[in-house]
OpenMM code with the backbone's topology and positions (N, CA, C; nanometers):
from openmm import Vec3, app, unit

residues = "MET GLY LEU ASN ILE LYS LYS PRO SER THR GLU ALA ALA ILE ARG GLU LEU ALA ALA ARG THR GLY GLU SER LEU THR ASP ALA VAL GLU SER ALA VAL LEU GLU LYS LEU ASP GLN LEU ARG ALA ALA ALA GLN PRO ASP THR PHE GLY ALA MET LEU ALA ARG LEU ARG PRO LEU GLN ALA ALA LEU LYS ALA LYS GLN ILE ASP PRO ALA ASP SER ARG THR GLY ALA GLU LEU ALA ASP ASP LEU TYR ASP GLU HIS GLY LEU PRO LYS".split()
positions = [
    Vec3(-0.4032, -3.0646, -0.1244),
    Vec3(-0.3048, -3.0814, -0.2281),
    Vec3(-0.2026, -2.9684, -0.2170),
    Vec3(-0.0771, -3.0027, -0.2110),
    Vec3(0.0282, -2.9042, -0.1951),
    Vec3(0.0923, -2.8675, -0.3275),
    Vec3(0.1669, -2.7595, -0.3244),
    Vec3(0.2432, -2.7154, -0.4402),
    Vec3(0.3912, -2.7281, -0.4087),
    Vec3(0.4693, -2.7551, -0.5094),
    Vec3(0.6131, -2.7596, -0.4955),
    Vec3(0.6701, -2.6534, -0.5890),
    Vec3(0.7187, -2.5451, -0.5320),
    Vec3(0.7733, -2.4360, -0.6117),
    Vec3(0.9178, -2.4726, -0.6469),
    Vec3(0.9435, -2.4930, -0.7736),
    Vec3(1.0751, -2.5397, -0.8170),
    Vec3(1.1654, -2.4276, -0.8654),
    Vec3(1.1106, -2.3113, -0.8843),
    Vec3(1.1887, -2.1995, -0.9360),
    Vec3(1.2329, -2.1123, -0.8176),
    Vec3(1.3624, -2.1058, -0.7899),
    Vec3(1.4110, -2.0312, -0.6731),
    Vec3(1.3692, -1.8842, -0.6716),
    Vec3(1.3671, -1.8199, -0.7870),
    Vec3(1.3291, -1.6778, -0.7896),
    Vec3(1.1826, -1.6592, -0.7508),
    Vec3(1.0977, -1.7553, -0.7876),
    Vec3(0.9568, -1.7484, -0.7497),
    Vec3(0.9412, -1.7683, -0.5995),
    Vec3(1.0138, -1.8649, -0.5456),
    Vec3(1.0076, -1.8887, -0.4007),
    Vec3(1.0572, -1.7659, -0.3249),
    Vec3(1.1646, -1.7037, -0.3730),
    Vec3(1.2165, -1.5839, -0.3074),
    Vec3(1.1153, -1.4697, -0.3129),
    Vec3(1.0467, -1.4554, -0.4255),
    Vec3(0.9455, -1.3501, -0.4388),
    Vec3(0.8293, -1.3741, -0.3433),
    Vec3(0.7876, -1.5002, -0.3292),
    Vec3(0.6784, -1.5337, -0.2365),
    Vec3(0.7208, -1.5026, -0.0940),
    Vec3(0.8430, -1.5390, -0.0584),
    Vec3(0.8914, -1.5130, 0.0779),
    Vec3(0.9014, -1.3627, 0.1047),
    Vec3(0.9459, -1.2858, 0.0057),
    Vec3(0.9529, -1.1404, 0.0233),
    Vec3(0.8140, -1.0811, 0.0399),
    Vec3(0.7189, -1.1256, -0.0432),
    Vec3(0.5814, -1.0763, -0.0329),
    Vec3(0.5236, -1.1074, 0.1049),
    Vec3(0.5451, -1.2293, 0.1513),
    Vec3(0.4938, -1.2686, 0.2825),
    Vec3(0.5573, -1.1851, 0.3937),
    Vec3(0.6864, -1.1608, 0.3837),
    Vec3(0.7552, -1.0815, 0.4854),
    Vec3(0.7061, -0.9370, 0.4864),
    Vec3(0.6857, -0.8811, 0.3677),
    Vec3(0.6412, -0.7411, 0.3596),
    Vec3(0.4973, -0.7223, 0.4055),
    Vec3(0.4133, -0.8224, 0.3832),
    Vec3(0.2725, -0.8094, 0.4193),
    Vec3(0.2411, -0.8681, 0.5563),
    Vec3(0.3356, -0.9451, 0.6118),
    Vec3(0.3102, -1.0088, 0.7410),
    Vec3(0.2195, -1.1301, 0.7295),
    Vec3(0.2005, -1.1791, 0.6092),
    Vec3(0.1146, -1.2955, 0.5869),
    Vec3(0.1986, -1.4225, 0.5888),
    Vec3(0.1302, -1.5345, 0.6032),
    Vec3(0.1981, -1.6623, 0.5861),
    Vec3(0.2277, -1.6796, 0.4376),
    Vec3(0.3134, -1.7753, 0.4053),
    Vec3(0.3440, -1.8013, 0.2643),
    Vec3(0.2167, -1.8371, 0.1877),
    Vec3(0.1337, -1.9225, 0.2482),
    Vec3(0.0093, -1.9649, 0.1832),
    Vec3(-0.0829, -1.8455, 0.1590),
    Vec3(-0.0984, -1.7610, 0.2607),
    Vec3(-0.1867, -1.6453, 0.2466),
    Vec3(-0.1321, -1.5459, 0.1443),
    Vec3(0.0002, -1.5302, 0.1393),
    Vec3(0.0601, -1.4391, 0.0423),
    Vec3(0.0337, -1.4879, -0.1001),
    Vec3(0.0512, -1.6179, -0.1218),
    Vec3(0.0246, -1.6735, -0.2547),
    Vec3(-0.1233, -1.6597, -0.2881),
    Vec3(-0.2096, -1.6923, -0.1926),
    Vec3(-0.3535, -1.6851, -0.2184),
    Vec3(-0.3970, -1.5427, -0.2528),
    Vec3(-0.3518, -1.4438, -0.1752),
    Vec3(-0.3945, -1.3055, -0.2025),
    Vec3(-0.3419, -1.2578, -0.3369),
    Vec3(-0.2188, -1.2956, -0.3720),
    Vec3(-0.1635, -1.2554, -0.5011),
    Vec3(-0.2403, -1.3191, -0.6166),
    Vec3(-0.2730, -1.4464, -0.6019),
    Vec3(-0.3469, -1.5168, -0.7077),
    Vec3(-0.4876, -1.4597, -0.7208),
    Vec3(-0.5551, -1.4354, -0.6090),
    Vec3(-0.6911, -1.3802, -0.6153),
    Vec3(-0.6921, -1.2402, -0.6749),
    Vec3(-0.5912, -1.1596, -0.6410),
    Vec3(-0.5820, -1.0250, -0.6987),
    Vec3(-0.5650, -1.0323, -0.8505),
    Vec3(-0.4794, -1.1209, -0.8962),
    Vec3(-0.4580, -1.1365, -1.0407),
    Vec3(-0.5851, -1.1871, -1.1090),
    Vec3(-0.6542, -1.2821, -1.0462),
    Vec3(-0.7790, -1.3316, -1.1044),
    Vec3(-0.8842, -1.2210, -1.1129),
    Vec3(-0.8925, -1.1375, -1.0099),
    Vec3(-0.9864, -1.0244, -1.0121),
    Vec3(-0.9557, -0.9320, -1.1297),
    Vec3(-0.8266, -0.9047, -1.1523),
    Vec3(-0.7877, -0.8188, -1.2645),
    Vec3(-0.8286, -0.8813, -1.3975),
    Vec3(-0.8040, -1.0109, -1.4115),
    Vec3(-0.8382, -1.0786, -1.5366),
    Vec3(-0.9889, -1.0833, -1.5587),
    Vec3(-1.0633, -1.1075, -1.4519),
    Vec3(-1.2097, -1.1115, -1.4641),
    Vec3(-1.2649, -0.9741, -1.5003),
    Vec3(-1.2094, -0.8706, -1.4379),
    Vec3(-1.2553, -0.7339, -1.4673),
    Vec3(-1.2233, -0.6958, -1.6114),
    Vec3(-1.1075, -0.7379, -1.6593),
    Vec3(-1.0686, -0.7066, -1.7971),
    Vec3(-1.1545, -0.7818, -1.8974),
    Vec3(-1.2056, -0.8979, -1.8578),
    Vec3(-1.2862, -0.9794, -1.9486),
    Vec3(-1.4284, -0.9254, -1.9623),
    Vec3(-1.4723, -0.8469, -1.8656),
    Vec3(-1.6083, -0.7942, -1.8698),
    Vec3(-1.6095, -0.6605, -1.9429),
    Vec3(-1.7082, -0.6407, -2.0285),
    Vec3(-1.7166, -0.5110, -2.0959),
    Vec3(-1.7431, -0.4007, -1.9936),
    Vec3(-1.6750, -0.2900, -2.0104),
    Vec3(-1.6886, -0.1790, -1.9172),
    Vec3(-1.7986, -0.0857, -1.9663),
    Vec3(-1.9163, -0.1040, -1.9134),
    Vec3(-2.0290, -0.0212, -1.9537),
    Vec3(-2.0294, 0.1087, -1.8740),
    Vec3(-2.1002, 0.2047, -1.9243),
    Vec3(-2.1112, 0.3327, -1.8549),
    Vec3(-2.1722, 0.3136, -1.7169),
    Vec3(-2.2724, 0.2287, -1.7073),
    Vec3(-2.3357, 0.2016, -1.5782),
    Vec3(-2.2396, 0.1385, -1.4790),
    Vec3(-2.1544, 0.0487, -1.5277),
    Vec3(-2.0564, -0.0154, -1.4399),
    Vec3(-1.9547, 0.0863, -1.3892),
    Vec3(-1.9133, 0.1768, -1.4764),
    Vec3(-1.8188, 0.2807, -1.4340),
    Vec3(-1.8827, 0.3717, -1.3292),
    Vec3(-2.0074, 0.4083, -1.3512),
    Vec3(-2.0756, 0.4927, -1.2531),
    Vec3(-2.0890, 0.4221, -1.1191),
    Vec3(-2.1171, 0.2938, -1.1220),
    Vec3(-2.1310, 0.2168, -0.9980),
    Vec3(-1.9995, 0.2165, -0.9200),
    Vec3(-1.8876, 0.2086, -0.9909),
    Vec3(-1.7583, 0.2100, -0.9230),
    Vec3(-1.7246, 0.3489, -0.8693),
    Vec3(-1.7792, 0.4528, -0.9308),
    Vec3(-1.7516, 0.5897, -0.8868),
    Vec3(-1.8374, 0.6334, -0.7682),
    Vec3(-1.9497, 0.5692, -0.7475),
    Vec3(-2.0427, 0.6130, -0.6418),
    Vec3(-1.9783, 0.6172, -0.5030),
    Vec3(-1.9011, 0.5168, -0.4602),
    Vec3(-1.8388, 0.5276, -0.3276),
    Vec3(-1.7425, 0.6455, -0.3175),
    Vec3(-1.6708, 0.6747, -0.4255),
    Vec3(-1.5803, 0.7891, -0.4260),
    Vec3(-1.6588, 0.9194, -0.4168),
    Vec3(-1.7680, 0.9283, -0.4908),
    Vec3(-1.8514, 1.0480, -0.4855),
    Vec3(-1.9063, 1.0696, -0.3445),
    Vec3(-1.9500, 0.9622, -0.2807),
    Vec3(-2.0041, 0.9734, -0.1452),
    Vec3(-1.8960, 1.0183, -0.0471),
    Vec3(-1.7757, 0.9657, -0.0621),
    Vec3(-1.6662, 1.0047, 0.0266),
    Vec3(-1.6298, 1.1515, 0.0077),
    Vec3(-1.6270, 1.1973, -0.1162),
    Vec3(-1.5959, 1.3377, -0.1425),
    Vec3(-1.7050, 1.4293, -0.0889),
    Vec3(-1.8285, 1.3888, -0.1061),
    Vec3(-1.9399, 1.4700, -0.0574),
    Vec3(-1.9348, 1.4825, 0.0946),
    Vec3(-1.8961, 1.3757, 0.1622),
    Vec3(-1.8867, 1.3786, 0.3081),
    Vec3(-1.7788, 1.4760, 0.3558),
    Vec3(-1.6756, 1.4962, 0.2742),
    Vec3(-1.5654, 1.5856, 0.3111),
    Vec3(-1.5865, 1.7288, 0.2620),
    Vec3(-1.6909, 1.7517, 0.1848),
    Vec3(-1.7140, 1.8820, 0.1233),
    Vec3(-1.7500, 1.9865, 0.2289),
    Vec3(-1.6988, 2.1083, 0.2091),
    Vec3(-1.7303, 2.2190, 0.2995),
    Vec3(-1.8688, 2.2717, 0.2653),
    Vec3(-1.9447, 2.3007, 0.3668),
    Vec3(-2.0797, 2.3541, 0.3492),
    Vec3(-2.0715, 2.4901, 0.2789),
    Vec3(-2.1436, 2.5089, 0.1677),
    Vec3(-2.1387, 2.6377, 0.0966),
    Vec3(-2.1827, 2.7558, 0.1829),
    Vec3(-2.2623, 2.7299, 0.2847),
    Vec3(-2.3076, 2.8375, 0.3729),
    Vec3(-2.2003, 2.8769, 0.4739),
    Vec3(-2.0917, 2.8001, 0.4821),
    Vec3(-1.9828, 2.8299, 0.5748),
    Vec3(-1.9080, 2.9530, 0.5233),
    Vec3(-1.9077, 3.0602, 0.6000),
    Vec3(-1.8496, 3.1871, 0.5544),
    Vec3(-1.7099, 3.2105, 0.6102),
    Vec3(-1.6479, 3.1070, 0.6696),
    Vec3(-1.5142, 3.1260, 0.7253),
    Vec3(-1.4120, 3.1473, 0.6134),
    Vec3(-1.3096, 3.2253, 0.6443),
    Vec3(-1.2030, 3.2496, 0.5483),
    Vec3(-1.1090, 3.1298, 0.5447),
    Vec3(-1.0186, 3.1302, 0.4480),
    Vec3(-0.9200, 3.0235, 0.4391),
    Vec3(-0.8338, 3.0156, 0.5642),
    Vec3(-0.7972, 3.1311, 0.6187),
    Vec3(-0.7150, 3.1346, 0.7401),
    Vec3(-0.7912, 3.0738, 0.8579),
    Vec3(-0.9197, 3.1041, 0.8660),
    Vec3(-1.0006, 3.0483, 0.9754),
    Vec3(-1.0144, 2.8971, 0.9606),
    Vec3(-1.0290, 2.8511, 0.8383),
    Vec3(-1.0365, 2.7068, 0.8159),
    Vec3(-0.9044, 2.6404, 0.8528),
    Vec3(-0.7931, 2.7048, 0.8183),
    Vec3(-0.6617, 2.6506, 0.8521),
    Vec3(-0.6429, 2.6455, 1.0028),
    Vec3(-0.6967, 2.7440, 1.0742),
    Vec3(-0.6872, 2.7446, 1.2204),
    Vec3(-0.7544, 2.6211, 1.2807),
    Vec3(-0.8576, 2.5706, 1.2141),
    Vec3(-0.9258, 2.4505, 1.2622),
    Vec3(-0.8424, 2.3248, 1.2371),
    Vec3(-0.7507, 2.3327, 1.1422),
    Vec3(-0.6708, 2.2161, 1.1060),
    Vec3(-0.5383, 2.2086, 1.1802),
    Vec3(-0.4805, 2.3261, 1.2165),
    Vec3(-0.3461, 2.3290, 1.2715),
    Vec3(-0.3440, 2.4002, 1.4069),
    Vec3(-0.2541, 2.3568, 1.4937),
    Vec3(-0.2424, 2.4231, 1.6242),
    Vec3(-0.1531, 2.5462, 1.6128),
    Vec3(-0.1219, 2.6090, 1.7278),
    Vec3(-0.0452, 2.7328, 1.7269),
    Vec3(0.0986, 2.7131, 1.6810),
    Vec3(0.1468, 2.5869, 1.6736),
    Vec3(0.2824, 2.5566, 1.6278),
    Vec3(0.2846, 2.5132, 1.4818),
    Vec3(0.1695, 2.5169, 1.4168),
    Vec3(0.1620, 2.4772, 1.2766),
    Vec3(0.1522, 2.3264, 1.2546),
    Vec3(0.1273, 2.2541, 1.3611),
    Vec3(0.1157, 2.1090, 1.3510),
    Vec3(-0.0311, 2.0693, 1.3371),
    Vec3(-0.0594, 1.9620, 1.2658),
    Vec3(-0.1988, 1.9176, 1.2533),
    Vec3(-0.2583, 1.8862, 1.3893),
    Vec3(-0.3835, 1.9252, 1.4074),
    Vec3(-0.4526, 1.8956, 1.5336),
    Vec3(-0.4922, 1.7504, 1.5399),
] * unit.nanometer
topology = app.Topology()
chain = topology.addChain("A")
for resn in residues:
    res = topology.addResidue(resn, chain)
    for name in ("N", "CA", "C"):
        topology.addAtom(name, app.Element.getBySymbol(name[0]), res)
């Protein structure tokens, strides 16, 4: 079953979205609709403390993976030396 978009501004917005994302028109509409539905479904569900913690766990794990070891005794300058080359550019 197809759709017929009769509003020119809506069609232009779909074409712009598709061009910016590199998606087909159908995929652009589908991703936009699914994103909006996800937002509506999330808003309809009560936000419990447990649900918030569950959403934070991946962020906590990512931060922990990037954390500097407390036993690391290098100075800030030494740490910066590991990040940047002799020209000040990121390694």
